C-alpha positions as CSV (number, residue, x, y, z in Angstrom):
1,M,68.3,22.7,33.5
2,Y,65.8,24.3,35.8
3,S,66.5,27.8,36.7
4,I,66.2,29.0,40.3
5,K,63.3,31.3,39.3
6,I,61.2,28.4,38.1
7,V,61.8,26.3,41.2
8,K,60.9,29.3,43.4
9,K,57.7,29.9,41.5
10,V,56.7,26.3,41.8
11,F,57.5,26.2,45.5
12,L,55.5,29.4,46.1
13,A,52.5,28.1,44.1
14,F,52.6,24.9,46.2
15,I,52.8,26.9,49.5
16,F,49.9,29.1,48.3
17,V,47.7,26.1,47.5
18,F,48.5,24.5,50.8
19,L,47.6,27.6,52.7
20,I,44.3,27.9,50.9
21,W,43.5,24.2,51.7
22,F,44.6,24.6,55.3
23,A,42.4,27.7,55.8
24,A,39.4,25.9,54.4
25,A,39.9,22.8,56.6
26,A,40.6,25.0,59.7
27,T,37.5,27.2,59.0
28,D,35.2,24.1,58.9
29,L,36.8,22.8,62.1
30,L,36.4,26.1,63.9
31,R,32.8,26.4,62.9
32,L,32.1,22.9,64.1
33,N,33.7,23.8,67.5
34,S,31.0,26.5,67.7
35,F,28.4,24.0,66.6
36,E,27.8,25.7,63.3
37,M,27.4,24.1,59.9
38,P,30.6,23.7,57.8
39,I,31.2,26.1,54.9
40,F,33.6,24.3,52.6
41,A,32.7,20.7,53.1
42,R,29.8,19.5,50.9
43,P,27.0,17.1,51.9
44,T,27.3,13.6,50.4
45,V,24.9,11.6,52.4
46,T,22.2,13.4,54.4
47,A,19.2,12.5,56.5
48,D,15.7,13.9,55.9
49,D,16.1,16.4,58.8
50,G,17.8,19.0,56.6
51,G,21.4,18.7,57.7
52,S,22.5,15.6,59.5
53,G,24.8,13.3,57.6
54,T,28.3,13.1,56.0
55,Y,30.1,16.1,54.6
56,K,33.3,15.9,52.6
57,G,36.0,18.4,51.8
58,L,39.3,18.0,50.1
59,G,40.9,15.5,52.5
60,W,38.5,15.9,55.4
61,R,35.2,14.4,56.3
62,I,32.6,15.4,58.9
63,E,30.0,13.2,60.5
64,L,27.3,15.5,61.6
65,E,24.1,15.2,63.7
66,G,21.8,18.0,64.7
67,N,18.4,19.6,65.1
68,F,17.5,21.1,61.7
69,M,13.7,20.9,61.6
70,P,11.8,24.1,62.2
71,E,10.0,22.7,65.2
72,D,13.2,21.8,67.1
73,E,13.6,23.7,70.3
74,Y,17.4,24.0,70.1
75,P,18.3,24.1,66.3
76,G,21.8,23.5,65.0
77,V,24.6,21.0,65.2
78,T,24.4,18.8,68.3
79,K,27.2,16.2,67.6
80,Y,30.1,16.1,65.1
81,E,33.2,14.0,64.3
82,Y,35.9,15.6,62.2
83,Y,38.2,13.3,60.2
84,L,41.4,14.4,58.4
85,F,42.6,11.8,55.9
86,D,40.3,9.2,57.7
87,D,41.9,9.8,61.1
88,L,39.6,11.2,63.8
89,I,40.9,14.6,64.7
90,H,38.1,16.1,66.9
91,A,34.6,15.3,68.1
92,G,32.1,17.3,70.0
93,I,28.7,17.0,71.6
94,R,26.5,19.9,72.5
95,D,24.6,19.5,75.8
């Protein structure tokens, strides 16, 4: 049978992996709230402007629009939609 020590180790490993995943997803969301580029999500489909497009993480997806060309007056993220497991969690538009 399984000993209590093995069950505890597996449970702690699961909690550790979940906390790392949660920290990555929350970091990307907090950066988007400040209209900054995500760190952990990777671009999958991008436009020719250097940053707009779809970014994917492990369980989350970001639809991102922005001013990323050098000649843009106000550079950075201008609009985003944050999806967690394909459910819209948060969206924002910079004025």
